[in-house]
MDTraj code that builds the backbone (N, CA, C; nanometers):
import mdtraj as md
import numpy as np

residues = "GLU ASN HIS GLY TRP LEU SER SER ASP ALA PRO LYS LEU MET GLU ALA ILE ALA GLU VAL GLY MET ASP ASN CYS GLY THR LEU PRO ASP PHE GLY ASN TRP CYS ILE LYS ARG LYS GLU GLY GLU ASN TRP GLY GLU CYS GLU GLU THR TYR PRO ASP LYS TYR GLU GLY ILE GLN LEU LEU MET PRO ALA ALA LYS ALA VAL SER ALA LYS SER TYR ASP PHE ASP ASP LYS GLY ASN GLU THR SER ILE ASP TYR THR ARG MET LEU GLN ILE VAL LYS ASP ALA GLY TYR SER GLY PHE ILE GLY VAL GLU TYR GLU GLY ASN ARG LEU SER GLU GLU GLU GLY LEU LEU ALA THR LYS ASN LEU LEU ILE SER ALA ALA GLN LYS VAL ASN".split()
xyz = np.array([
    [5.9175, 14.8748, -14.9309],
    [6.0381, 14.8422, -15.0084],
    [6.1285, 14.9645, -15.0110],
    [6.2565, 14.9369, -14.9958],
    [6.3522, 15.0438, -15.0241],
    [6.3502, 15.0643, -15.1750],
    [6.2830, 15.1683, -15.2156],
    [6.2543, 15.1904, -15.3602],
    [6.2881, 15.3319, -15.4002],
    [6.3927, 15.3852, -15.3441],
    [6.4374, 15.5187, -15.3822],
    [6.3950, 15.6243, -15.2818],
    [6.4675, 15.7366, -15.2890],
    [6.4430, 15.8503, -15.2047],
    [6.4515, 15.8103, -15.0577],
    [6.3623, 15.8594, -14.9749],
    [6.3699, 15.8322, -14.8288],
    [6.3511, 15.6850, -14.7965],
    [6.2781, 15.6093, -14.8809],
    [6.2578, 15.4692, -14.8492],
    [6.3878, 15.3883, -14.8623],
    [6.4887, 15.4435, -14.9306],
    [6.6184, 15.3753, -14.9426],
    [6.7144, 15.4133, -14.8303],
    [6.6687, 15.4934, -14.7369],
    [6.7430, 15.5255, -14.6170],
    [6.6914, 15.4310, -14.5078],
    [6.7604, 15.3212, -14.4879],
    [6.7103, 15.2137, -14.4019],
    [6.6680, 15.2581, -14.2625],
    [6.7467, 15.3401, -14.1905],
    [6.7014, 15.3818, -14.0600],
    [6.5717, 15.4621, -14.0622],
    [6.5574, 15.5494, -14.1622],
    [6.4355, 15.6302, -14.1737],
    [6.3144, 15.5415, -14.2076],
    [6.3339, 15.4440, -14.2936],
    [6.2225, 15.3523, -14.3274],
    [6.1831, 15.2740, -14.2033],
    [6.2798, 15.2263, -14.1274],
    [6.2477, 15.1488, -14.0068],
    [6.1795, 15.2358, -13.8999],
    [6.2144, 15.3613, -13.8930],
    [6.1449, 15.4559, -13.8025],
    [5.9978, 15.4651, -13.8406],
    [5.9706, 15.4770, -13.9704],
    [5.8340, 15.4877, -14.0185],
    [5.7554, 15.3579, -13.9861],
    [5.8169, 15.2424, -14.0083],
    [5.7513, 15.1150, -13.9770],
    [5.7221, 15.1065, -13.8286],
    [5.8137, 15.1485, -13.7450],
    [5.7927, 15.1438, -13.6009],
    [5.6794, 15.2386, -13.5583],
    [5.6727, 15.3552, -13.6226],
    [5.5685, 15.4498, -13.5861],
    [5.4307, 15.4023, -13.6253],
    [5.4222, 15.3272, -13.7353],
    [5.2928, 15.2686, -13.7772],
    [5.2491, 15.1657, -13.6711],
    [5.3437, 15.0839, -13.6283],
    [5.3187, 14.9909, -13.5169],
    [5.2156, 14.8851, -13.5409],
    [5.2026, 14.8392, -13.6681],
    [5.1053, 14.7356, -13.6981],
    [5.1798, 14.6108, -13.7489],
    [5.1360, 14.4939, -13.7079],
    [5.2046, 14.3706, -13.7493],
    [5.1991, 14.3462, -13.8996],
    [5.0959, 14.3977, -13.9647],
    [5.0831, 14.3757, -14.1097],
    [5.1562, 14.4803, -14.1918],
    [5.2307, 14.5665, -14.1277],
    [5.3113, 14.6701, -14.1962],
    [5.4575, 14.6326, -14.1787],
    [5.5253, 14.6072, -14.2906],
    [5.6639, 14.5681, -14.2825],
    [5.7443, 14.6153, -14.3998],
    [5.8567, 14.5516, -14.4223],
    [5.9466, 14.5910, -14.5282],
    [5.9562, 14.4805, -14.6357],
    [6.0023, 14.5233, -14.7503],
    [6.0374, 14.4316, -14.8582],
    [6.1806, 14.4696, -14.8994],
    [6.2794, 14.4202, -14.8261],
    [6.4168, 14.4553, -14.8555],
    [6.4553, 14.4115, -15.0003],
    [6.5076, 14.5076, -15.0744],
    [6.5526, 14.4862, -15.2127],
    [6.7035, 14.5003, -15.2162],
    [6.7717, 14.3986, -15.2649],
    [6.9188, 14.3977, -15.2668],
    [6.9750, 14.5181, -15.3437],
    [6.9010, 14.5712, -15.4400],
    [6.9598, 14.6704, -15.5294],
    [6.9095, 14.8120, -15.5252],
    [6.8109, 14.8423, -15.4449],
    [6.7490, 14.9788, -15.4478],
    [6.8040, 15.0675, -15.3380],
    [6.9123, 15.1362, -15.3634],
    [6.9758, 15.2169, -15.2569],
    [6.9975, 15.3612, -15.2965],
    [6.9319, 15.4100, -15.4019],
    [6.9496, 15.5504, -15.4441],
    [6.8611, 15.6407, -15.3565],
    [6.9218, 15.7302, -15.2860],
    [6.8511, 15.8246, -15.1971],
    [6.8156, 15.9525, -15.2717],
    [6.9015, 15.9941, -15.3632],
    [6.8796, 16.1216, -15.4344],
    [6.9239, 16.1093, -15.5782],
    [6.8368, 16.1538, -15.6697],
    [6.8700, 16.1501, -15.8122],
    [6.8989, 16.2902, -15.8608],
    [6.9782, 16.2974, -15.9649],
    [7.0155, 16.4239, -16.0241],
    [6.8949, 16.5030, -16.0645],
    [6.8953, 16.6301, -16.0274],
    [6.7872, 16.7251, -16.0600],
    [6.6503, 16.6804, -16.0178],
    [6.6435, 16.5932, -15.9159],
    [6.5147, 16.5520, -15.8614],
    [6.4334, 16.4617, -15.9483],
    [6.4896, 16.4080, -16.0553],
    [6.4148, 16.3211, -16.1459],
    [6.3857, 16.1878, -16.0787],
    [6.2727, 16.1255, -16.1178],
    [6.2388, 15.9959, -16.0598],
    [6.3352, 15.8848, -16.0982],
    [6.3794, 15.8808, -16.2231],
    [6.4618, 15.7709, -16.2679],
    [6.5919, 15.8169, -16.3318],
    [6.6344, 15.9390, -16.3019],
    [6.7583, 15.9937, -16.3583],
    [6.8789, 15.9290, -16.2902],
    [6.9936, 15.9819, -16.3233],
    [7.1203, 15.9312, -16.2671],
    [7.1220, 15.9497, -16.1158],
    [7.1670, 15.8471, -16.0470],
    [7.1749, 15.8529, -15.8998],
    [7.2874, 15.9435, -15.8539],
    [7.2538, 16.0346, -15.7669],
    [7.3515, 16.1292, -15.7145],
    [7.4022, 16.0925, -15.5757],
    [7.3173, 16.0229, -15.4984],
    [7.3531, 15.9825, -15.3642],
    [7.2931, 15.8475, -15.3311],
    [7.3722, 15.7592, -15.2790],
    [7.3223, 15.6282, -15.2418],
    [7.3402, 15.6033, -15.0914],
    [7.2598, 15.5125, -15.0390],
    [7.2768, 15.4713, -14.9005],
    [7.4175, 15.4136, -14.8905],
    [7.4947, 15.4501, -14.7860],
    [7.6377, 15.4158, -14.7844],
    [7.6739, 15.2672, -14.7771],
    [7.5867, 15.1835, -14.7253],
    [7.6220, 15.0431, -14.7094],
    [7.4986, 14.9558, -14.7309],
    [7.4849, 14.8987, -14.8488],
    [7.3669, 14.8182, -14.8823],
    [7.3520, 14.6949, -14.7905],
    [7.4631, 14.6406, -14.7434],
    [7.4567, 14.5217, -14.6577],
    [7.4012, 14.5597, -14.5201],
    [7.4475, 14.6728, -14.4670],
    [7.3934, 14.7242, -14.3421],
    [7.2449, 14.7568, -14.3605],
    [7.2109, 14.8153, -14.4750],
    [7.0722, 14.8502, -14.5031],
    [6.9812, 14.7289, -14.5006],
    [7.0228, 14.6210, -14.5678],
    [6.9442, 14.4987, -14.5638],
    [6.9307, 14.4464, -14.4244],
    [7.0403, 14.4488, -14.3510],
    [7.0402, 14.3973, -14.2112],
    [6.9398, 14.4805, -14.1269],
    [6.9341, 14.6085, -14.1467],
    [6.8417, 14.6919, -14.0695],
    [6.6948, 14.6674, -14.1099],
    [6.6699, 14.6366, -14.2386],
    [6.5333, 14.6157, -14.2839],
    [6.4800, 14.4746, -14.2571],
    [6.5656, 14.3770, -14.2380],
    [6.5227, 14.2370, -14.2231],
    [6.4316, 14.2098, -14.1055],
    [6.4486, 14.2705, -13.9894],
    [6.3584, 14.2361, -13.8803],
    [6.2098, 14.2595, -13.9105],
    [6.1773, 14.3462, -14.0047],
    [6.0410, 14.3747, -14.0403],
    [6.0032, 14.3170, -14.1769],
    [6.0893, 14.2309, -14.2341],
    [6.0675, 14.1812, -14.3703],
    [5.9450, 14.0920, -14.3836],
    [5.8634, 14.1194, -14.4806],
    [5.7487, 14.0370, -14.5176],
    [5.7814, 13.9566, -14.6443],
    [5.8772, 14.0020, -14.7202],
    [5.9286, 13.9353, -14.8414],
    [6.0666, 13.9964, -14.8683],
    [6.1400, 13.9393, -14.9602],
    [6.2723, 13.9886, -14.9985],
    [6.2814, 13.9889, -15.1507],
    [6.3520, 14.0870, -15.2057],
    [6.3713, 14.0951, -15.3488],
    [6.5169, 14.0886, -15.3837],
    [6.5524, 13.9876, -15.4606],
    [6.6921, 13.9690, -15.5063],
    [6.7054, 14.0315, -15.6444],
    [6.7570, 14.1520, -15.6464],
    [6.7729, 14.2258, -15.7724],
    [6.9123, 14.2043, -15.8268],
    [6.9221, 14.2014, -15.9580],
    [7.0511, 14.1925, -16.0246],
    [7.0558, 14.2911, -16.1413],
    [7.1803, 14.3273, -16.1778],
    [7.2025, 14.4207, -16.2880],
    [7.2928, 14.3634, -16.3949],
    [7.3956, 14.2928, -16.3516],
    [7.4922, 14.2363, -16.4465],
    [7.5671, 14.1219, -16.3791],
    [7.6286, 14.0373, -16.4600],
    [7.6962, 13.9172, -16.4101],
    [7.8361, 13.9070, -16.4694],
    [7.9302, 13.8520, -16.3891],
    [8.0628, 13.8266, -16.4418],
    [8.0615, 13.6900, -16.5145],
    [8.1775, 13.6468, -16.5631],
    [8.1835, 13.5211, -16.6395],
    [8.1626, 13.3979, -16.5511],
    [8.1614, 13.4136, -16.4192],
    [8.1331, 13.3030, -16.3306],
    [7.9867, 13.3015, -16.2810],
    [7.9072, 13.3989, -16.3273],
    [7.7681, 13.4043, -16.2902],
    [7.7401, 13.4822, -16.1643],
    [7.8395, 13.5533, -16.1117],
    [7.8191, 13.6362, -15.9908],
    [7.7703, 13.7735, -16.0320],
    [7.6871, 13.8318, -15.9522],
    [7.6427, 13.9689, -15.9739],
    [7.7613, 14.0604, -15.9539],
    [7.7781, 14.1585, -16.0423],
    [7.9007, 14.2396, -16.0370],
    [7.8998, 14.3476, -15.9313],
    [7.7854, 14.3818, -15.8753],
    [7.7801, 14.4885, -15.7752],
    [7.7227, 14.4473, -15.6415],
    [7.6783, 14.3232, -15.6309],
    [7.6147, 14.2744, -15.5084],
    [7.6707, 14.1381, -15.4723],
    [7.7184, 14.1203, -15.3518],
    [7.7662, 13.9915, -15.3043],
    [7.6463, 13.9128, -15.2516],
    [7.5963, 13.8233, -15.3388],
    [7.4748, 13.7492, -15.3055],
    [7.4917, 13.6571, -15.1856],
    [7.6071, 13.5943, -15.1709],
    [7.6316, 13.5078, -15.0547],
    [7.6214, 13.5911, -14.9251],
    [7.6819, 13.7069, -14.9285],
    [7.6769, 13.7938, -14.8082],
    [7.5314, 13.8384, -14.7809],
    [7.4586, 13.8745, -14.8857],
    [7.3180, 13.9166, -14.8681],
    [7.2369, 13.8012, -14.8118],
    [7.2508, 13.6825, -14.8686],
    [7.1704, 13.5696, -14.8201],
    [7.2091, 13.5302, -14.6781],
    [7.3340, 13.5484, -14.6399],
    [7.3748, 13.5218, -14.5011],
    [7.3008, 13.6172, -14.4062],
    [7.2896, 13.7429, -14.4462],
    [7.2159, 13.8423, -14.3660],
    [7.0705, 13.8026, -14.3535],
    [7.0110, 13.7628, -14.4686],
    [6.8715, 13.7206, -14.4690],
    [6.8512, 13.6014, -14.3754],
    [6.9364, 13.5015, -14.3858],
    [6.9254, 13.3822, -14.3012],
    [6.9450, 13.4168, -14.1549],
    [7.0479, 13.4969, -14.1253],
    [7.0781, 13.5344, -13.9860],
    [6.9653, 13.6095, -13.9214],
    [6.8806, 13.6745, -14.0035],
    [6.7665, 13.7470, -13.9488],
    [6.6512, 13.6506, -13.9168],
    [6.6661, 13.5226, -13.9515],
    [6.5620, 13.4252, -13.9255],
    [6.4541, 13.4224, -14.0290],
    [6.4765, 13.4858, -14.1428],
    [6.3772, 13.4918, -14.2514],
    [6.3661, 13.3571, -14.3225],
    [6.2423, 13.3105, -14.3449],
    [6.2221, 13.1845, -14.4180],
    [6.1129, 13.1951, -14.5213],
    [6.0809, 13.3187, -14.5637],
    [5.9755, 13.3378, -14.6604],
    [6.0255, 13.3389, -14.8048],
    [5.9475, 13.4053, -14.8876],
    [5.9766, 13.4074, -15.0304],
    [6.0862, 13.5109, -15.0631],
    [6.1620, 13.4784, -15.1676],
    [6.2585, 13.5736, -15.2235],
    [6.2228, 13.5888, -15.3694],
    [6.1826, 13.7096, -15.4050],
    [6.1480, 13.7386, -15.5462],
    [6.2749, 13.7617, -15.6253],
    [6.2667, 13.7406, -15.7575],
    [6.3807, 13.7543, -15.8444],
    [6.3552, 13.8700, -15.9419],
    [6.4508, 13.9623, -15.9496],
    [6.4405, 14.0753, -16.0404],
    [6.5679, 14.0938, -16.1194],
    [6.5541, 14.1293, -16.2444],
    [6.6711, 14.1614, -16.3297],
    [6.6463, 14.2954, -16.3946],
    [6.7368, 14.3925, -16.3727],
    [6.7246, 14.5243, -16.4290],
    [6.8431, 14.5596, -16.5165],
    [6.9093, 14.4605, -16.5696],
    [7.0251, 14.4845, -16.6560],
    [6.9855, 14.5036, -16.8002],
    [7.0850, 14.5346, -16.8820],
    [7.0604, 14.5574, -17.0245],
    [7.1333, 14.4554, -17.1126],
    [7.2281, 14.3853, -17.0577],
    [7.3145, 14.2961, -17.1391],
    [7.2427, 14.1666, -17.1758],
    [7.1641, 14.1126, -17.0850],
    [7.0909, 13.9884, -17.1070],
    [6.9441, 14.0198, -17.1384],
    [6.8751, 13.9248, -17.2004],
    [6.7304, 13.9395, -17.2161],
    [6.6675, 13.9290, -17.0779],
    [6.5398, 13.9704, -17.0661],
    [6.4732, 13.9607, -16.9360],
    [6.4757, 13.8158, -16.8832],
    [6.4393, 13.7219, -16.9724],
    [6.4359, 13.5807, -16.9322],
    [6.5739, 13.5310, -16.8926],
    [6.6766, 13.5620, -16.9702],
    [6.8110, 13.5196, -16.9340],
    [6.8580, 13.5791, -16.8039],
    [6.8257, 13.7073, -16.7841],
    [6.8649, 13.7767, -16.6599],
    [6.7974, 13.7178, -16.5365],
    [6.6680, 13.6862, -16.5515],
    [6.5934, 13.6256, -16.4386],
    [6.6473, 13.4877, -16.4079],
    [6.6788, 13.4081, -16.5100],
    [6.7349, 13.2746, -16.4888],
    [6.8752, 13.2836, -16.4276],
    [6.9543, 13.3777, -16.4708],
    [7.0883, 13.3963, -16.4135],
    [7.0781, 13.4339, -16.2672],
    [6.9797, 13.5199, -16.2328],
    [6.9614, 13.5594, -16.0949],
    [6.9163, 13.4436, -16.0096],
    [6.8216, 13.3654, -16.0642],
    [6.7750, 13.2458, -15.9909],
    [6.8902, 13.1492, -15.9679],
    [6.9697, 13.1256, -16.0703],
    [7.0846, 13.0342, -16.0567],
    [7.1845, 13.0852, -15.9532],
    [7.2069, 13.2158, -15.9525],
    [7.2970, 13.2747, -15.8543],
    [7.2434, 13.2585, -15.7143],
    [7.1126, 13.2767, -15.6964],
    [7.0514, 13.2563, -15.5633],
    [7.0738, 13.1125, -15.5130],
    [7.0511, 13.0194, -15.6010],
    [7.0705, 12.8777, -15.5645],
    [7.2153, 12.8514, -15.5284],
    [7.3087, 12.8995, -15.6092],
    [7.4505, 12.8841, -15.5822],
    [7.4911, 12.9513, -15.4532],
    [7.4471, 13.0715, -15.4316],
    [7.4862, 13.1482, -15.3100],
    [7.4267, 13.0822, -15.1854],
    [7.3029, 13.0306, -15.1966],
    [7.2384, 12.9673, -15.0838],
    [7.3198, 12.8462, -15.0336],
    [7.3870, 12.7769, -15.1244],
    [7.4650, 12.6615, -15.0884],
    [7.5908, 12.7006, -15.0111],
    [7.6312, 12.8268, -15.0172],
    [7.7520, 12.8755, -14.9492],
    [7.7220, 12.9392, -14.8132],
    [7.5947, 12.9605, -14.7849],
    [7.5567, 13.0257, -14.6603],
    [7.5709, 12.9299, -14.5436],
    [7.6169, 12.9798, -14.4305],
    [7.6356, 12.8954, -14.3117],
    [7.5037, 12.8669, -14.2436],
])
top = md.Topology()
chain = top.add_chain()
for i, resn in enumerate(residues, 1):
    res = top.add_residue(resn, chain, resSeq=i)
    for name in ("N", "CA", "C"):
        top.add_atom(name, md.element.get_by_symbol(name[0]), res)
traj = md.Trajectory(xyz[None], top)
């Protein structure tokens, strides 16, 4: 999973997967985990550097995907995630030929955990209907 630090640098993670060279070793692309460096080296501190293009990152990780994680942080009044274009992400996932599971994660503070998960699920369903 792109889960911070070097694992959120998609080309480097794919290099590592290729070097392992085993069919049971793959990726778990996460729509929202793109922090490469945090302030003062803290594990969960403020993000200082992010991977430059999360959509490119997902595209690079998808060929080795064993599962996908649809993360959300906040929603606008229409139910769209405010920092991630879910339709664009799902188009990338589909174009990669992926047909497995997509996990749902909510890491926001405005909604309760249950409300955030349901909002993310509803957004996935809505976005999936817009994918070509």
